[in-house]
C-alpha positions as CSV (number, residue, x, y, z in Angstrom):
1,M,0.0,0.0,0.0
2,F,0.9,3.7,0.0
3,I,1.8,3.7,3.7
4,D,4.6,1.6,5.2
5,T,4.7,0.5,8.8
6,E,7.7,2.7,9.2
7,D,5.6,5.8,8.3
8,Y,3.3,5.2,11.3
9,K,6.3,5.6,13.6
10,V,6.2,9.3,13.0
11,V,2.7,9.7,14.4
12,I,2.2,6.6,16.7
13,G,4.3,4.0,18.5
14,D,4.4,0.3,17.6
15,A,2.5,-0.9,20.7
16,A,-0.2,1.8,20.3
17,L,-0.6,0.9,16.6
18,K,-1.1,-2.8,17.5
19,V,-3.8,-1.8,20.0
20,V,-5.5,0.6,17.7
21,S,-5.5,-1.8,14.7
22,Q,-6.5,-4.7,17.0
23,S,-3.4,-6.4,15.7
24,S,-5.1,-6.9,12.3
25,P,-3.3,-6.0,9.1
26,E,-6.7,-6.1,7.4
27,N,-8.1,-3.4,9.6
28,I,-5.1,-1.2,8.7
29,A,-5.5,-2.0,5.0
30,N,-9.2,-1.1,5.1
31,A,-8.5,2.2,6.9
32,E,-5.7,3.1,4.5
33,A,-8.1,2.5,1.5
34,E,-10.7,4.7,3.1
35,A,-8.2,7.4,4.0
36,I,-6.8,7.4,0.4
37,E,-10.2,7.8,-1.0
38,E,-11.0,10.6,1.5
39,I,-7.9,12.5,0.5
40,S,-8.5,11.8,-3.2
41,G,-11.9,13.5,-2.9
42,Y,-10.2,16.7,-2.0
43,L,-7.3,16.5,-4.5
44,R,-8.9,14.8,-7.5
45,P,-10.2,18.0,-9.2
46,V,-6.7,19.3,-9.7
47,Y,-4.1,16.7,-8.9
48,D,-3.4,13.2,-10.4
49,T,-4.3,11.1,-7.4
50,A,-3.4,7.9,-9.1
51,A,0.2,9.1,-9.5
52,I,0.3,10.5,-6.0
53,F,-0.8,7.3,-4.3
54,A,1.2,5.0,-6.7
55,A,4.5,6.7,-5.6
56,T,6.8,4.7,-3.4
57,G,9.7,5.4,-1.0
58,N,11.2,8.8,-1.2
59,D,9.1,9.7,-4.3
60,R,6.0,10.2,-2.1
61,N,5.1,13.6,-0.8
62,R,5.9,13.5,2.9
63,L,2.9,15.7,4.0
64,I,0.5,13.4,2.1
65,V,2.1,10.4,3.8
66,M,1.8,12.0,7.3
67,Y,-1.8,13.2,6.7
68,T,-2.8,9.8,5.3
69,A,-1.4,8.1,8.4
70,D,-3.3,10.6,10.6
71,I,-6.6,9.9,8.8
72,V,-6.0,6.1,9.0
73,L,-5.3,6.3,12.7
74,Y,-8.4,8.5,13.2
75,H,-10.6,5.9,11.5
76,L,-9.0,3.1,13.5
77,T,-9.5,4.8,16.8
78,A,-13.2,5.4,15.9
79,S,-13.7,1.6,16.2
80,Q,-12.1,1.4,19.7
81,P,-14.2,1.0,22.8
82,Q,-14.6,4.2,24.7
83,K,-12.7,6.0,21.9
84,M,-9.2,5.3,23.5
85,G,-6.8,8.1,22.6
86,S,-9.3,9.9,20.5
87,E,-8.3,13.5,21.4
88,I,-5.0,13.6,19.7
89,R,-6.3,11.6,16.8
90,K,-9.2,14.0,16.4
91,E,-6.9,17.0,16.6
92,R,-4.5,15.6,14.0
93,Y,-7.5,14.5,11.7
94,E,-8.9,18.0,11.8
95,R,-5.5,19.5,11.0
96,A,-5.3,17.1,8.0
97,I,-8.7,18.1,6.8
98,K,-8.0,21.8,7.2
99,W,-4.8,21.4,5.1
100,L,-6.8,19.5,2.4
101,E,-9.5,22.1,2.3
102,G,-6.7,24.8,1.9
103,V,-5.3,22.8,-1.0
104,Q,-8.8,22.4,-2.5
105,A,-9.4,26.2,-2.2
106,G,-6.1,27.0,-3.9
107,K,-4.6,28.7,-0.8
108,I,-2.0,25.9,-0.4
109,V,-0.2,24.6,-3.4
110,P,1.7,21.3,-2.7
111,D,4.3,19.8,-4.9
112,L,2.1,17.2,-6.5
113,P,1.5,16.0,-10.1
114,L,-1.3,17.8,-11.8
115,A,-4.2,16.0,-13.4
116,G,-4.1,16.3,-17.1
117,S,-1.0,18.4,-16.9
118,D,-0.6,18.2,-20.7
119,D,-3.3,20.8,-21.3
120,D,-2.9,24.5,-20.6
121,S,-5.8,25.0,-18.2
122,P,-5.0,27.1,-15.1
123,G,-6.4,24.4,-12.8
124,F,-8.9,24.4,-10.0
125,G,-11.7,23.9,-12.4
126,T,-11.8,27.5,-13.5
127,S,-11.2,29.0,-16.9
128,Y,-10.3,32.6,-17.2
129,Y,-11.0,34.7,-20.3
130,S,-12.2,38.2,-21.1
131,L,-13.9,40.0,-23.9
132,P,-12.1,42.6,-25.9
133,K,-11.9,46.0,-24.3
134,L,-14.6,48.4,-25.3
135,R,-13.5,51.8,-26.4
136,H,-16.3,54.4,-26.5
137,D,-14.8,57.6,-27.7
138,W,-17.4,60.2,-28.7
């Protein structure tokens, strides 16, 4: 998948990851697929999400990796009894979503491959043009 077990060490310890995932690689894989689709929903209009999530190793955008891990962990903690450790997960999830909304709004421009970058559209689903200037000299 897009996220390696080493990537989780930045945001959670090994023992905590085992508890949150209920020691199930299938739970982690399902949460990763959900997180990737959630992130893709924000990025898809402008960025090539297939290329973003197909990248491996050092070719991956580090912020996308971190925010994907945060969203995965948020979804995994939602299934925990009594929402163990949910405060930090909720805070990091909200920060990830705020960043994605900033990217979607065009306020943040990450170094990611653009969708359909072979055309000359300015991006963000908007085309700019104007009519010729009118000159009314009487």
